[in-house]
C-alpha positions in Angstrom: -0.1 -0.1 -0.1 1.0 3.4 -0.5 2.3 5.2 2.0 -0.3 8.8 2.6 1.5 11.3 4.9 -0.7 14.3 6.2 0.7 17.3 7.5 -0.7 20.4 9.7 1.1 23.8 9.2 0.7 27.3 9.9 0.5 29.3 6.7 2.2 32.6 7.9 1.8 33.8 4.6 -2.1 34.0 5.3 -0.9 35.6 8.7 -3.8 38.5 9.7 -1.3 41.6 9.9 -3.9 43.2 12.1 -4.9 40.7 14.3 -1.7 38.6 14.1 -4.3 35.2 14.0 -3.0 32.6 11.5 -4.9 29.6 9.8 -3.2 26.2 10.0 -3.2 24.0 6.4 -3.0 20.4 6.2 -1.8 18.8 3.7 -2.2 15.4 2.6 0.5 13.9 -0.1 0.3 10.1 -1.6 2.9 8.7 -3.9 1.8 8.6 -7.6 -1.4 10.3 -6.5 0.1 13.6 -6.1 -0.9 16.0 -2.9 -3.8 18.2 -2.0 -3.9 21.3 1.2 -6.7 22.8 2.2 -7.2 25.6 4.9 -8.4 24.3 8.2 -11.3 25.9 10.5 -8.1 26.3 13.0 -6.5 29.4 13.5 -3.2 30.1 16.4 -3.4 33.2 18.4 0.4 35.0 18.2 1.4 33.2 21.3 0.6 30.1 20.2 2.1 30.8 16.9 5.6 31.1 19.2 5.3 28.1 20.8 4.7 25.8 17.1 6.6 22.6 17.2 7.2 21.7 13.5 8.1 18.2 15.0 5.0 17.4 17.0 2.5 19.8 14.6 1.3 21.1 17.7 1.9 24.1 20.1 3.3 23.6 23.2 1.8 27.3 24.7 -0.3 26.1 27.2 -4.1 25.8 26.6 -4.0 25.6 22.8 -7.3 24.6 22.4 -6.2 24.2 18.5 -4.4 20.8 19.4 -7.5 19.2 20.5 -8.4 19.5 16.6 -5.4 18.3 15.2 -5.9 15.8 17.2 -9.0 14.2 16.1 -8.2 15.2 12.3 -4.9 12.8 13.1 -7.5 10.0 14.8 -9.9 10.6 11.6 -6.9 10.1 9.2 -5.4 7.0 10.8 -8.5 5.7 11.3 -9.2 5.3 7.5 -7.2 2.2 6.5 -8.9 0.1 9.2 -12.6 1.7 8.0 -12.5 1.3 4.3 -9.8 -1.7 4.1 -9.0 -2.5 0.8 -11.2 0.6 -0.9 -8.4 3.0 0.9 -5.6 2.3 -1.3 -7.6 3.5 -4.1 -7.9 6.7 -2.1 -6.6 10.1 -4.1 -5.9 12.6 -1.5 -8.6 14.2 -2.1 -10.9 11.8 -1.4 -8.4 11.0 1.7 -9.2 15.2 2.6 -13.2 15.0 2.2 -12.7 11.5 4.8 -10.8 13.9 7.2 -13.3 16.5 7.3 -16.4 14.4 6.6 -17.0 16.7 3.8 -18.4 13.5 2.0 -21.6 14.1 1.8 -21.4 17.3 0.4 -18.6 15.6 -2.5 -21.3 13.0 -3.1 -24.3 14.6 -3.1 -24.1 17.1 -6.3 -28.0 17.0 -6.1 -28.2 18.7 -2.9 -30.1 22.3 -2.9 -27.4 25.4 -3.6 -29.7 27.2 -0.6 -29.0 24.1 1.7 -25.0 23.9 1.4 -24.7 27.7 2.3 -26.8 27.3 4.7 -24.9 24.4 6.0 -21.5 26.2 5.3 -23.1 29.1 7.8 -23.9 27.3 10.8 -20.9 24.9 10.4 -17.7 26.8 9.2 -18.8 30.7 9.8 -21.4 30.4 13.2 -18.6 28.2 15.5 -15.3 30.3 14.0 -14.3 32.6 17.5 -12.1 34.4 15.4 -14.5 35.9 13.2 -15.7 39.0 15.0 -19.9 39.3 15.6 -20.0 41.8 12.9 -18.4 39.9 9.8 -21.2 36.7 10.7 -24.0 39.5 10.6 -22.7 40.8 7.2 -22.6 36.9 6.5 -26.0 36.7 7.5 -27.2 39.5 5.3 -25.6 38.1 2.2 -27.0 34.8 2.8 -30.4 36.6 2.8 -30.3 38.4 -0.4 -29.1 35.3 -1.8 -31.9 33.3 -0.7 -34.4 36.1 -2.3 -32.7 36.0 -5.3 -33.1 32.4 -6.0 -36.8 32.7 -4.9 -37.3 35.9 -6.9 -35.5 33.9 -9.4 -37.4 31.1 -9.4 -34.0 29.0 -8.7 -35.4 27.5 -5.2 -34.8 24.1 -6.0 -31.5 24.7 -7.8 -29.2 21.7 -7.4 -25.3 22.3 -7.0 -24.7 20.3 -9.8 -26.9 23.3 -11.5 -24.9 26.3 -10.3 -23.9 28.4 -13.3 -22.4 31.7 -14.1 -26.0 32.6 -15.3 -27.1 32.0 -11.1 -24.2 34.3 -10.6 -24.0 37.1 -13.0 -28.1 37.4 -12.0 -27.6 37.7 -8.5 -25.1 40.6 -8.9 -27.4 42.4 -11.4 -30.5 41.7 -8.9 -28.4 43.4 -6.0 -27.7 46.4 -8.2 -31.5 47.4 -9.0 -35.1 48.4 -7.6 -37.4 46.1 -8.7 -40.8 47.6 -7.3 -43.2 44.4 -7.8 -41.6 43.2 -4.6 -41.0 46.1 -2.5 -36.9 45.7 -3.4 -34.6 48.6 -3.3 -31.4 48.8 -4.6 -28.0 49.3 -3.2 -25.2 50.7 -4.0 -22.7 49.2 -6.4 -20.0 48.9 -3.5 -22.3 47.1 -1.0 -23.3 44.9 -3.8 -19.6 43.7 -4.1 -19.3 43.1 -0.5 -22.6 40.8 -0.4 -21.2 38.9 -3.8 -18.0 38.5 -2.3 -19.1 36.8 1.0 -21.4 34.3 -1.5 -18.5 33.9 -4.0 -16.3 32.2 -0.2 -18.8 30.4 0.2 -18.2 28.5 -2.8 -14.5 28.3 -2.5 -15.5 25.1 -0.2 -17.7 23.5 -2.7 -14.4 24.0 -5.2 -12.0 22.7 -2.4 -14.4 19.6 -2.2 -14.8 19.1 -5.8 -18.7 19.6 -5.1 -18.7 22.2 -8.2 -16.1 22.2 -10.9 -15.4 25.9 -11.0 -16.8 28.9 -8.2 -18.9 31.1 -11.3 -18.9 34.2 -8.7 -15.4 34.3 -9.7 -16.5 35.9 -13.2 -18.3 38.8 -11.8 -16.4 42.0 -12.3 -17.0 43.7 -9.1 -16.8 48.3 -8.7 -15.6 48.2 -5.3 -14.9 51.7 -5.6 -16.9 53.5 -2.4 -18.7 56.3 -4.4 -17.9 59.9 -3.1 -18.8 60.7 -0.1 -20.2 64.8 0.8 -19.4 66.1 3.8 -20.7 68.8 5.8 -19.4 72.3 6.5 -19.1 73.9 9.7 -21.9 76.7 8.4 -24.2 73.1 7.7 -23.7 71.9 11.0 -24.9 74.8 12.6 -28.2 74.9 10.7 -28.7 71.5 12.0 -27.9 72.5 15.5 -29.9 75.9 15.5 -33.0 73.9 13.8 -35.7 75.3 16.0 -38.0 71.7 16.9 -39.2 73.1 20.1 -43.0 71.0 19.8 -41.6 68.4 17.6 -39.6 66.2 20.0 -39.7 63.2 17.6 -37.5 64.9 14.9 -35.3 66.2 17.9 -34.1 62.8 18.6 -32.7 62.3 15.0 -31.4 65.2 14.8 -29.3 64.5 17.9 -28.4 61.3 17.1 -27.4 62.7 13.8 -25.2 65.2 16.1 -23.8 63.0 18.3 -22.6 60.9 14.9 -20.6 64.1 13.9 -19.5 64.8 17.2 -18.1 61.3 17.5 -17.4 59.9 14.1 -19.2 56.5 15.5 -20.1 54.3 12.6 -24.1 53.6 13.5 -23.9 49.7 14.8 -21.5 50.6 17.3 -23.6 54.0 18.3 -26.8 51.6 18.4 -25.3 49.9 21.5 -23.6 52.0 23.6 -23.9 52.0 27.4 -23.0 54.2 30.0 -20.4 51.5 30.7 -18.3 52.1 27.6 -17.3 55.7 29.1 -14.9 56.1 32.5 -14.5 59.4 33.7 -10.2 60.0 33.3 -8.3 63.0 34.2 -11.6 65.1 33.8 -12.5 63.4 30.6 -15.2 61.6 29.5 -13.2 58.5 27.7 -15.4 56.5 25.4 -13.5 53.2 24.8 -15.4 50.1 22.8 -14.5 47.3 20.1 -15.9 48.3 16.5 -18.4 45.0 15.9 -17.6 45.4 12.2 -13.8 44.6 12.6 -13.3 44.3 16.2 -10.7 47.6 16.1 -10.7 49.2 19.5 -11.9 53.0 19.1 -11.0 55.5 21.9 -11.4 59.3 22.3 -12.1 62.2 24.8 -15.6 63.2 24.3 -16.3 66.7 23.4 -18.8 68.9 25.4 -21.4 68.9 22.6 -21.2 65.2 22.7 -21.3 65.1 26.7 -24.5 67.3 26.5 -26.5 65.0 24.5 -25.7 62.5 26.6 -26.9 63.8 29.7 -29.6 64.9 27.8 -31.3 61.5 27.8 -29.8 60.5 30.9 -32.1 58.9 33.4 -35.4 58.7 30.3 -37.7 56.4 30.0 -35.9 54.6 27.1 -32.5 55.0 27.9 -33.2 53.2 30.8 -35.3 50.3 29.5 -33.0 49.7 26.9 -30.2 50.2 28.7 -28.8 52.7 26.2 -27.4 56.2 25.8 -30.4 57.6 23.2 -33.7 56.3 22.6 -33.4 53.1 20.2 -34.0 54.0 16.5 -33.6 52.1 13.8 -30.8 52.9 10.9 -33.3 53.2 7.9 -35.7 55.3 10.3 -32.6 57.6 11.4 -32.1 58.0 7.5 -35.5 58.3 6.5 -36.1 61.2 9.0 -32.7 62.7 8.1 -34.5 63.7 4.7 -37.5 66.0 6.8 -33.7 67.6 8.4 -32.0 68.2 5.4 -35.2 70.0 3.7 -35.6 71.8 7.5 -32.5 73.7 7.6 -32.3 73.9 3.7 -29.2 71.8 3.0 -28.2 70.6 -0.3 -27.2 67.2 0.2 -28.1 64.0 1.2 -28.1 63.1 4.6 -27.1 59.8 5.9 -25.6 58.5 9.5 -22.5 57.6 7.2 -22.2 61.6 6.3 -22.0 61.9 10.2 -19.2 59.9 10.6 -17.4 60.7 6.9 -18.1 64.8 8.5 -15.9 64.1 11.7 -13.1 62.2 10.3 -12.5 64.9 7.9 -13.3 67.8 9.7 -10.2 66.3 12.7 -8.1 66.1 9.4 -8.7 69.9 8.6 -7.8 70.8 11.9 -4.4 70.4 11.2 -2.9 69.6 14.1 -3.8 66.6 15.5 -1.4 63.9 15.3 -2.7 61.0 12.9 -2.3 58.2 15.5 -4.7 59.7 17.8 -7.8 59.9 14.6 -6.8 56.7 13.9 -7.8 55.6 17.5 -10.6 58.3 17.8 -12.3 56.5 14.5 -11.2 52.4 15.6 -9.2 52.8 11.8 -6.7 49.9 11.3 -3.5 50.5 10.7 -2.2 52.6 7.5 -5.4 54.2 7.0 -4.4 57.2 7.1 -0.5 56.2 7.5 -0.4 55.7 11.1 2.5 53.7 12.5 0.5 51.2 15.3 1.4 53.7 18.2 -2.1 55.0 18.0 -2.6 51.7 20.4 -0.6 53.2 23.0 -2.4 56.7 22.6 -2.5 58.6 25.9 -5.4 59.9 27.6 -3.6 63.3 27.6 -3.2 62.9 23.8 -7.1 62.4 23.6 -7.4 65.6 25.8 -5.5 67.8 23.8 -7.7 66.4 20.4 -10.6 67.5 21.9 -10.0 70.3 23.1 -8.6 71.0 19.4 -11.7 69.5 17.8 -14.3 71.9 20.0 -12.1 75.1 19.1 -12.5 74.2 15.7 -16.4 73.8 15.5 -16.8 76.7 17.6 -14.8 79.0 14.5 
């Protein structure tokens, strides 16, 4: 019998430069049959990687959970000759890999439904992966929901894996970008559509790896990943919104305050929505906001400016903030953007207001002050290394630096 060799190794070329997480790969080689490599749903932290032993193919760092995963896979591999006996000698490296990873059901079931495969991938690969942040998991859910709606709309709900083709893939991208009033579907930006398609494309890469499909039809889509030019507000327009007379219209006043808070802090709406009082600590006379961004897991840290603090105090102790344990009354994203149209008209601003314009305006204003350190801006906005040419020192940004930036931003806004 030809001797089969299995090797587990950390692929350092795939190390995430931000989180320092390194994925583990498995290589199976068989003389005269060739070899196959695949990425496992297993990762090493920076410390675990430092103690990796290439001889034992395990990490010697205490408490490394990945070792148990690799031991289970090693056991599956070593048990194959006993389970399949004479049949095993004819297995290709690809077939051995599928048996070890227990994906033979996918591989032999080319007549399984596409939507079932997508759901299975999410629940078996994405959801249990502790290195995928919550925001990314939600984005996968959103992408799958779009894909499921498209398959229903295009009457491909019962499409089997063998029938997945380029026509379906291209149709999905077109579906995302167009408005379909008959089913109440709105169009989304091309850059957003590209992000959705990327998630679905990634899901079907596993199907190619397991030879369930010959090629990934979503790879043939030319995606427009360029972000559209966004407007930002100038100081005069911010003042118009601040001074807008909304007495007697508390409903709109709440939406105005939410939008102003986004301008004052530069928070993404998803992170703003989940803010609680525990996210703010008083240090050296400043209100320090510290959170991890839900989308990236990157720390966002800033000293809140006085107008932002006043807005927090305005709603402190109100019924809605107490019952929902939030800093502000709970309002959903679509509702906020819808009511910003009224504020835009009322203030006579000729730019389309949205929650993201609030964040974009803040980032632009911080840069326009001209004398706030780039590392500090990255810290305040929760940006990763390199966004503004930073040096990663923003992770060690001091409270005094944040307070200094706060003062400069306040002076700039009060011009």
